[in-house]
C-alpha positions, -999 to +999 in steps of 0.1 A: -615-405+658-603-399+623-592-431+605-560-413+594-548-407+630-543-434+656-546-430+694-508-431+696-506-404+669-528-382+689-508-388+721-477-376+702-495-345+690-507-338+726-471-341+738-460-317+712-487-292+722-477-296+759-440-291+750-449-258+733-463-245+766-500-252+761-519-272+786-536-304+774-561-316+800-572-349+785-569-373+755-572-356+722-600-363+697-597-354+660-622-347+633-611-345+597-622-313+580-630-327+546-626-295+525-588-301+519-575-312+485-539-311+495-527-309+531-552-324+555-568-303+582-582-317+615-600-300+644-586-315+676-598-310+712-591-322+747-626-312+757-615-279+771-593-263+743-594-266+705-566-265+680-561-271+643-537-299+631-523-298+596-505-327+579-496-336+543-513-367+528-497-400+537-495-412+501-494-395+467-473-365+478-457-345+450-424-326+450-425-291+465-461-294+477-476-301+511-450-280+530-466-276+564-434-261+578-437-233+553-472-226+564-462-223+601-433-200+593-453-175+574-482-174+598-458-170+627-443-140+609-476-124+601-491-129+636-480-094+647-493-077+616-528-066+605-532-098+584-555-121+604-540-156+609-543-184+634-517-182+661-490-209+656-484-234+684-459-260+672-442-276+642-429-312+642-409-320+611-396-353+624-416-378+603-409-406+626-432-391+652-465-400+635-452-409+600-456-374+585-447-339+596-474-318+613-483-284+626-507-272+652-522-237+654-549-222+676-585-227+667-601-196+653-638-194+661-658-185+630-675-197+598-659-216+570-678-209+537-671-236+511-703-243+493-729-222+476-755-234+501-734-220+529-729-188+510-767-184+506-768-181+544-756-145+539-779-118+527-767-093+501-755-067+526-736-093+546-721-107+514-709-072+505-691-070+538-675-103+532-662-093+497-649-060+510-630-077+538-616-104+514-601-080+490-589-055+516-572-084+535-554-094+504-543-058+498-532-056+534-511-088+530-494-073+500-484-041+519-466-061+546-428-056+543-412-091+541-380-077+557-399-061+586-415-094+596-384-115+591-394-131+558-367-117+536-354-152+530-389-167+524-383-168+487-364-149+459-377-114+456-376-113+418-383-135+388-415-148+404-433-155+371-404-174+356-400-195+387-437-203+390-438-213+353-408-236+358-422-250+390-456-259+377-442-272+344-420-296+364-451-305+385-469-312+353-442-337+343-450-356+374-488-355+374-500-345+339-521-367+317-502-378+286-529-370+260-529-334+272-492-330+270-491-311+237-517-286+249-499-281+282-466-276+264-481-250+241-495-231+270-461-232+288-443-221+256-466-191+251-463-181+287-425-183+286-425-160+256-447-135+273-432-132+308-434-095+319-411-075+341-419-079+378-429-045+392-435-053+429-426-080+455-446-090+485-456-120+506-481-139+484-506-164+496-508-184+464-543-199+469-565-170+481-603-173+479-632-173+503-629-210+514-593-204+525-605-179+551-624-181+584-652-155+586-666-140+618-686-109+629-666-080+644-676-059+673-700-039+652-717-071+639-702-068+604-687-099+587-649-099+583-620-122+576-610-135+610-582-157+597-565-165+564-556-202+563-540-228+539-506-211+534-488-240+518-482-222+485-471-189+501-438-173+492-423-140+481-435-131+447-455-108+425-487-096+442-505-093+408-501-131+404-518-135+438-548-115+427-549-135+394-551-168+413-580-155+433-598-146+401-589-178+382-608-198+408-640-178+400-645-199+368-674-224+371-651-252+361-636-250+396-667-268+409-654-300+395-623-297+416-642-294+448-669-318+438-699-296+440-712-260+437-686-240+455-691-207+472-664-190+452-681-197+418-714-183+429-730-157+406-738-137+438-702-128+440-685-101+418-670-111+385-632-117+383-628-082+367-648-066+395-628-083+422-596-071+405-609-036+404-620-038+441-585-050+451-569-019+434-595+003+451-586-012+485-550+000+481-535-030+464-508-028+438-516-017+402-525-049+382-500-045+354-497-073+328-530-087+339-538-110+310-504-128+314-509-133+351-544-146+347-532-170+320-505-182+343-531-187+371-553-208+348-523-229+340-514-234+377-550-244+385-548-270+357-517-285+372-532-284+407-563-303+393-539-328+376-522-333+409-555-341+427-563-366+400-528-380+404-533-386+441-567-402+434-550-426+410-523-433+436-550-443+461-550-412+482-586-402+473-606-388+503-637-369+497-656-351+470-638-338+439-612-365+435-632-383+409-639-352+389-609-329+392-592-345+362-621-333+340-611-297+347-575-300+334-582-295+297-607-266+302-583-247+324-555-253+299-577-239+272-586-209+293-548-203+298-541-206+261-569-181+252-559-156+278-521-156+271-531-150+235-549-119+247-518-107+264-497-109+232 
């Protein structure tokens, strides 16, 4: 049993699953999937069926983050589209149930690729299939009409870059390290002066990369994305920004956030520029104002890393990366500063 979930907590979760019309045949067992740096992910089973349980951290939560209800809403809306997601089961927002809100979705059988060692289990042809599926899945997401799937109220359709800049700057005020304040302020100021016109609106994932997907072989034996997971940052926004976030994570500094050589920083994968080009080739939107969006993405990763460090200092550390994430904040801020300069 996970130390974060008591037997009583799991009985409450089982009752919620049963109340949603799914049969639970015995006591639940939970295993923490340790890759999470924000919301926590557990594999749960009654011995016959498997599900995935998502909760926010119990301590060190920051404003506007860790929204498991948001995750379930978007995956429920996308379940009938060509975007692969885990089927939603139940949302419990009442924090008195187990002390925190939680969601349960169906278990998707497949492979989670988080480390370079795991990525090395794929040969070059298989890895090519994976990359093709990754970029085409993101392009497919961006072609979904929010209105058609009932997500017209999921976020404001315009002004995404301005809202993101304000949101992450406020987040910085909560979690940022004092000595880096002037650098962060300079980045934010230059970004504010360079905000471009938004040319398209779509559902955006906000945190898209290989380790936020489940991979599986299709009927022909080719590797594909079986499910996109970790939707807590999703909203309506500029799809170019979504592609930029995917590319910002390709920088080697990201390894310090996850605490080891990550799959997404592997030199076996295409460069950020190649990924961006492959996305356009897969039918994605034209990547207008690319330098600005990449700079904003670097800034956001810096704030995310500062948030992980903030939770570690608050006593919420759990797993690799918490002791090193703070070391990435300054490099990512510097990347943002250099890149927004290129957009001027």
